[in-house]
RODO-452993 format. One record per atom (N, C-alpha, C, O): x, y, z; residue number from 1; atom name. Coordinates in steps of 0.05 Angstrom, whole numbers. Each point is the difference from the previous one (the first is absolute). Layout:
<nodes>
NODE     px     py     pz  nr atom
NODE      X      Y      Z NUM   CA
...
</nodes>
This chain:
<nodes>
NODE     px     py     pz  nr atom
NODE     17    -24      0   1    N
NODE    -17     24      0   1   CA
NODE     18     25      0   1    C
NODE     20      1     14   1    O
NODE    -28     18    -30   2    N
NODE     15     25     -2   2   CA
NODE    -11     20     21   2    C
NODE    -24      4      1   2    O
NODE     42      7     16   3    N
NODE     -9     18     20   3   CA
NODE    -11     26    -12   3    C
NODE      8      8    -22   3    O
NODE    -28      5     35   4    N
NODE    -11     25    -11   4   CA
NODE     22     22      1   4    C
NODE     18     -1     16   4    O
NODE    -21     19    -35   5    N
NODE     19     23     -1   5   CA
NODE    -10     24     15   5    C
NODE    -24      2      6   5    O
NODE     41     16      0   6    N
NODE     -6     24     16   6   CA
NODE    -21     18    -14   6    C
NODE    -20      7     12   6    O
NODE     25     -1    -37   7    N
NODE    -18     17    -17   7   CA
NODE     -1     29      9   7    C
NODE    -17     15    -11   7    O
NODE     34     -5     29   8    N
NODE      1     28      6   8   CA
NODE      8     15    -25   8    C
NODE     17    -10    -15   8    O
NODE    -28     33     10   9    N
NODE      6     15    -24   9   CA
NODE     13     27      6   9    C
NODE     -2     10     22   9    O
NODE     17      0    -42  10    N
NODE     13     26      2  10   CA
NODE      5     11    -27  10    C
NODE      0    -14    -20  10    O
NODE      4     40     19  11    N
NODE      8     13    -25  11   CA
NODE     29      8      3  11    C
NODE      9      8     21  11    O
NODE      6    -10    -43  12    N
NODE     28     10      1  12   CA
NODE      0     29     -7  12    C
NODE    -21     13     -4  12    O
NODE     45     -1      2  13    N
NODE      2     29     -4  13   CA
NODE    -11      9    -27  13    C
NODE     -7     23     -4  13    O
NODE      4    -42    -15  14    N
NODE    -12      6    -26  14   CA
NODE    -29     -8     -1  14    C
NODE    -13      0    -21  14    O
NODE      2     -6     45  15    N
NODE    -28     -8      4  15   CA
NODE     -8    -26    -15  15    C
NODE    -22     -3     -8  15    O
NODE     42    -15      5  16    N
NODE     -6    -26    -10  16   CA
NODE     -9    -18     24  16    C
NODE     11      2     21  16    O
NODE    -31    -18    -26  17    N
NODE    -12    -16     21  17   CA
NODE     16    -25      4  17    C
NODE      9    -13    -19  17    O
NODE     -4      6     45  18    N
NODE     15    -24      7  18   CA
NODE    -16    -16     21  18    C
NODE    -13     12     17  18    O
NODE     14    -38    -18  19    N
NODE    -13    -18     18  19   CA
NODE     21    -18     13  19    C
NODE     16    -12    -14  19    O
NODE    -17     10     40  20    N
NODE     19    -17     15  20   CA
NODE     -5    -29     -6  20    C
NODE    -23    -10      2  20    O
NODE     44     -4     -9  21    N
NODE     -2    -29     -6  21   CA
NODE     12    -17     22  21    C
NODE      3    -25     -3  21    O
NODE      5     37     25  22    N
NODE     11    -16     23  22   CA
NODE    -23    -16     12  22    C
NODE    -24      6     -5  22    O
NODE     31    -26     22  23    N
NODE    -21    -15     14  23   CA
NODE    -16     18     19  23    C
NODE     11     19     11  23    O
NODE    -36    -25     -8  24    N
NODE    -17     15     18  24   CA
NODE     12     -2     28  24    C
NODE     10    -21      9  24    O
NODE    -10     43      5  25    N
NODE     10      2     27  25   CA
NODE     30      2      2  25    C
NODE     12     -3     22  25    O
NODE      1      9    -44  26    N
NODE     30      2      0  26   CA
NODE      8     24     16  26    C
NODE    -16     18      6  26    O
NODE     41    -17      2  27    N
NODE     12     23     15  27   CA
NODE     18     15    -19  27    C
NODE     10    -11    -20  27    O
NODE     -6     36     26  28    N
NODE     18     17    -16  28   CA
NODE    -14     13    -23  28    C
NODE    -24      2     -1  28    O
NODE     41      7    -18  29    N
NODE    -10     15    -23  29   CA
NODE    -18    -17    -18  29    C
NODE      2    -25      0  29    O
NODE    -20     38    -14  30    N
NODE    -16    -13    -20  30   CA
NODE     17      0    -26  30    C
NODE     16     18     -5  30    O
NODE    -21    -38    -12  31    N
NODE     15     -3    -26  31   CA
NODE    -19     -8    -21  31    C
NODE    -16    -19      3  31    O
NODE     17     32    -26  32    N
NODE    -17     -7    -23  32   CA
NODE     15    -20    -18  32    C
NODE     24     -4      4  32    O
NODE    -38     -7    -23  33    N
NODE     13    -19    -19  33   CA
NODE     21     14    -17  33    C
NODE     18    -13    -10  33    O
NODE    -20     39      7  34    N
NODE     20     16    -15  34   CA
NODE     24      9     18  34    C
NODE     18     13    -10  34    O
NODE    -18    -21     35  35    N
NODE     22      6     18  35   CA
NODE     -2     27     14  35    C
NODE     18      8     14  35    O
NODE    -41      5    -17  36    N
NODE     -4     26     14  36   CA
NODE     -4     -6     30  36    C
NODE    -17    -17      6  36    O
NODE     32     30     11  37    N
NODE     -3     -3     29  37   CA
NODE    -12     25     13  37    C
NODE      5     22     -9  37    O
NODE    -21    -27     30  38    N
NODE    -11     22     15  38   CA
NODE     -6     -9     28  38    C
NODE     -6    -23      5  38    O
NODE      7     42     14  39    N
NODE     -5     -6     28  39   CA
NODE    -30     -1      4  39    C
NODE    -16     11    -16  39    O
NODE      8    -23     38  40    N
NODE    -29     -2      7  40   CA
NODE    -11     28      4  40    C
NODE     15     18     11  40    O
NODE    -40    -13    -18  41    N
NODE    -11     27      3  41   CA
NODE      2     10     29  41    C
NODE      4     24      4  41    O
NODE     -7    -41     16  42    N
NODE      2      8     28  42   CA
NODE     27     11      7  42    C
NODE      2     20     14  42    O
NODE     19    -32    -25  43    N
NODE     27      9      5  43   CA
NODE      5     27    -14  43    C
NODE     13     18     11  43    O
NODE    -24    -16    -36  44    N
NODE      3     25    -15  44   CA
NODE    -14     23     15  44    C
NODE     10     22      2  44    O
NODE    -34    -28      7  45    N
NODE    -16     20     14  45   CA
NODE     14      9     26  45    C
NODE      1     24      5  45    O
NODE     11    -42     10  46    N
NODE     15      7     24  46   CA
NODE     24     18     -7  46    C
NODE      5     19     14  46    O
NODE      9    -26    -36  47    N
NODE     23     16     -8  47   CA
NODE     -9     28     -8  47    C
NODE     13     20      8  47    O
NODE    -34    -18    -25  48    N
NODE     -9     26     -8  48   CA
NODE    -10     17     23  48    C
NODE      5     24      1  48    O
NODE    -18    -36     18  49    N
NODE     -9     15     24  49   CA
NODE     23      9     17  49    C
NODE     -1     22     11  49    O
NODE     22    -38    -10  50    N
NODE     23      8     16  50   CA
NODE     14     24    -12  50    C
NODE     10     17     14  50    O
NODE    -10    -16    -41  51    N
NODE     14     22    -14  51   CA
NODE    -19     25     -2  51    C
NODE     10     22      5  51    O
NODE    -35    -26    -12  52    N
NODE    -18     23     -6  52   CA
NODE    -21      5     21  52    C
NODE    -16     18     -3  52    O
NODE     15    -34     24  53    N
NODE    -21      2     19  53   CA
NODE     -3     26     15  53    C
NODE    -22      7      9  53    O
NODE     43      8     -6  54    N
NODE     -2     26     13  54   CA
NODE    -16     20    -16  54    C
NODE    -14     17     11  54    O
NODE     16    -19    -37  55    N
NODE    -13     20    -17  55   CA
NODE    -24    -10    -15  55    C
NODE    -17     16     -8  55    O
NODE     14    -42      5  56    N
NODE    -22    -12    -15  56   CA
NODE    -11    -25     14  56    C
NODE     13    -14     14  56    O
NODE    -39     10    -19  57    N
NODE    -13    -25      7  57   CA
NODE      3    -18    -25  57    C
NODE     -9      8    -21  57    O
NODE     21    -31     24  58    N
NODE      5    -18    -23  58   CA
NODE    -17    -24      3  58    C
NODE     -3    -12     22  58    O
NODE    -10      3    -44  59    N
NODE    -17    -23      1  59   CA
NODE      3    -17    -26  59    C
NODE      9     10    -20  59    O
NODE    -16    -35     22  60    N
NODE     -1    -19    -23  60   CA
NODE    -29     -9     -3  60    C
NODE    -11    -11     19  60    O
NODE     -1     15    -42  61    N
NODE    -28     -7     -4  61   CA
NODE     -3    -28    -10  61    C
NODE    -23    -10     -1  61    O
NODE     44     -3     -5  62    N
NODE     -1    -26    -13  62   CA
NODE      5      2    -30  62    C
NODE      7    -19    -13  62    O
NODE    -10     44      3  63    N
NODE      6      6    -28  63   CA
NODE     18     24     -4  63    C
NODE     16      1    -19  63    O
NODE    -19     18     37  64    N
NODE     14     25     -2  64   CA
NODE     14      8     26  64    C
NODE    -10     -8     22  64    O
NODE     32     23    -24  65    N
NODE     14     11     23  65   CA
NODE     -9     29      2  65    C
NODE      1     15    -19  65    O
NODE     -9     -7     43  66    N
NODE    -11     26      4  66   CA
NODE     15     15     23  66    C
NODE      6    -12     20  66    O
NODE      0     37    -25  67    N
NODE     12     17     21  67   CA
NODE    -15     26      1  67    C
NODE     -4     13    -20  67    O
NODE     -5     -7     44  68    N
NODE    -15     25      4  68   CA
NODE     15     17     20  68    C
NODE      7     -8     22  68    O
NODE     -2     33    -30  69    N
NODE     15     18     17  69   CA
NODE    -15      6     25  69    C
NODE    -24      4     -1  69    O
NODE     38     -4     23  70    N
NODE    -13      6     26  70   CA
NODE     -7     30      2  70    C
NODE    -19      8     14  70    O
NODE     34      9    -28  71    N
NODE     -5     28     -1  71   CA
NODE    -22      6    -21  71    C
NODE      5     -4    -24  71    O
NODE    -28     13     33  72    N
NODE    -22      5    -18  72   CA
NODE      5     22    -20  72    C
NODE    -13      2    -20  72    O
NODE     34     14     26  73    N
NODE      6     23    -18  73   CA
NODE     21     -8    -21  73    C
NODE      7     17    -17  73    O
NODE      2    -42     17  74    N
NODE     21     -9    -19  74   CA
NODE    -11      3    -29  74    C
NODE    -23     -7     -5  74    O
NODE     39     17    -13  75    N
NODE     -9      4    -28  75   CA
NODE     -6    -26    -14  75    C
NODE    -18     -1    -17  75    O
NODE     32    -20     23  76    N
NODE     -5    -26    -12  76   CA
NODE     -7    -19     23  76    C
NODE     17    -14     11  76    O
NODE    -42     14     -4  77    N
NODE     -9    -13     25  77   CA
NODE     -1    -31     -3  77    C
NODE      8    -14     18  77    O
NODE    -18      4    -41  78    N
NODE     -3    -29     -4  78   CA
NODE     16    -10    -23  78    C
NODE      2     14    -21  78    O
NODE      9    -37     24  79    N
NODE     15    -13    -21  79   CA
NODE    -10    -29     -1  79    C
NODE     -1    -14     20  79    O
NODE     -7      5    -44  80    N
NODE     -9    -27     -4  80   CA
NODE     16    -12    -24  80    C
NODE     -1     11    -22  80    O
NODE     15    -33     28  81    N
NODE     17    -12    -20  81   CA
NODE     -3    -30      0  81    C
NODE     -6    -12     21  81    O
NODE     11     -1    -44  82    N
NODE     -2    -29     -1  82   CA
NODE     23    -15     13  82    C
NODE     -3    -24      6  82    O
NODE     26     37     -2  83    N
NODE     23    -14     11  83   CA
NODE     12     17     23  83    C
NODE     -2     25     -1  83    O
NODE     15    -37     20  84    N
NODE     12     16     22  84   CA
NODE     23     17    -10  84    C
NODE      4     22     10  84    O
NODE     10    -32    -31  85    N
NODE     22     17    -11  85   CA
NODE    -10     25    -12  85    C
NODE     12     21      3  85    O
NODE    -34    -23    -18  86    N
NODE    -12     24    -12  86   CA
NODE    -11     19     21  86    C
NODE      2     25     -2  86    O
NODE    -13    -36     23  87    N
NODE    -10     17     22  87   CA
NODE     23     15     13  87    C
NODE     -2     24      4  87    O
NODE     24    -37      2  88    N
NODE     23     14     12  88   CA
NODE     11     21    -19  88    C
NODE      8     21      9  88    O
NODE     -7    -27    -34  89    N
NODE     10     19    -20  89   CA
NODE    -17     25      0  89    C
NODE     11     22      0  89    O
NODE    -37    -25      1  90    N
NODE    -18     23      0  90   CA
NODE      2     16     26  90    C
NODE      0     24      0  90    O
NODE      3    -39     22  91    N
NODE      3     14     26  91   CA
NODE     25     16      1  91    C
NODE      1     23      9  91    O
NODE     21    -34    -19  92    N
NODE     25     14     -1  92   CA
NODE     -1     24    -19  92    C
NODE     11     21      6  92    O
NODE    -25    -24    -28  93    N
NODE     -2     21    -20  93   CA
NODE    -16     24     12  93    C
NODE      7     23     -5  93    O
NODE    -28    -29     20  94    N
NODE    -17     21     10  94   CA
NODE      7     11     28  94    C
NODE     -7     22      7  94    O
NODE     22    -38      8  95    N
NODE      6      9     27  95   CA
NODE     29      1      6  95    C
NODE      8     10     22  95    O
NODE      9    -19    -39  96    N
NODE     28     -2      5  96   CA
NODE      6    -26     14  96    C
NODE    -18    -16      5  96    O
NODE     43     11      1  97    N
NODE      7    -25     12  97   CA
NODE    -12     -2     28  97    C
NODE     -2     20     14  97    O
NODE     -5    -44     -5  98    N
NODE    -12     -3     26  98   CA
NODE     21      6     22  98    C
NODE     24     -3     -4  98    O
NODE    -34     12     26  99    N
NODE     17      5     23  99   CA
NODE      9    -27     11  99    C
NODE    -17    -17      5  99    O
NODE     42     15      0 100    N
NODE     11    -25     12 100   CA
NODE     15      8     25 100    C
NODE     10     23      2 100    O
NODE     -9    -41     18 101    N
NODE     15      8     24 101   CA
NODE     29      8     -7 101    C
NODE     13    -12    -16 101    O
NODE     -4     33     30 102    N
NODE     27     10     -5 102   CA
NODE     20    -21     10 102    C
NODE     -3    -12     21 102    O
NODE     24      9    -37 103    N
NODE     22    -18      8 103   CA
NODE     18     15     20 103    C
NODE      3     24     -2 103    O
NODE      8    -38     21 104    N
NODE     18     13     19 104   CA
NODE     24     12    -15 104    C
NODE     11    -12    -18 104    O
NODE     -4     36     25 105    N
NODE     22     14    -13 105   CA
NODE     26    -14      7 105    C
NODE      5     -7     23 105    O
NODE     12      4    -43 106    N
NODE     26    -11      4 106   CA
NODE     20     23     -3 106    C
NODE      1     13    -21 106    O
NODE     14     -9     41 107    N
NODE     19     22      0 107   CA
NODE     28    -12     -5 107    C
NODE     10    -16     15 107    O
NODE      1     24    -37 108    N
NODE     27     -8     -7 108   CA
NODE     19     23      4 108    C
NODE     10     12    -20 108    O
NODE     -4     -6     45 109    N
NODE     18     22      5 109   CA
NODE     29    -10     -3 109    C
NODE      7    -21     10 109    O
NODE      9     37    -24 110    N
NODE     28     -8     -2 110   CA
NODE     13      0     27 110    C
NODE     -6     17     17 110    O
NODE     23    -36    -12 111    N
NODE     14     -1     25 111   CA
NODE     18     25      3 111    C
NODE     15      7    -18 111    O
NODE    -18      5     41 112    N
NODE     17     24      5 112   CA
NODE     28     -9      8 112    C
NODE      4    -18     16 112    O
NODE     15     30    -28 113    N
NODE     28     -6      7 113   CA
NODE     12     24     14 113    C
NODE     -4     23     -9 113    O
NODE     19    -27     30 114    N
NODE     11     22     14 114   CA
NODE     30     -3      1 114    C
NODE     14     17     12 114    O
</nodes>
């Protein structure tokens, strides 16, 4: 008997449709018959929320990725895209790069010689 396949779907950056051919219940990335890999939507959603959560509410509808600016006065309040990559590209284009925690400063002071 052939085990059932995952059948999770995704669009690539060119909006081509892919269906996961891994066994149902597999762990890790999804993979299509054409070799396209993608992470589970839940993992993608968590990553997008970690990066954009301060400025936007991010959601996955099952078909589209949505980001809504928390600031009601934002000129580009809603973004709806078929892929997470396109959503991030639009957010960066309209809002600039997301704020990320500052890295600790490294001071490379030359050794003083006396």
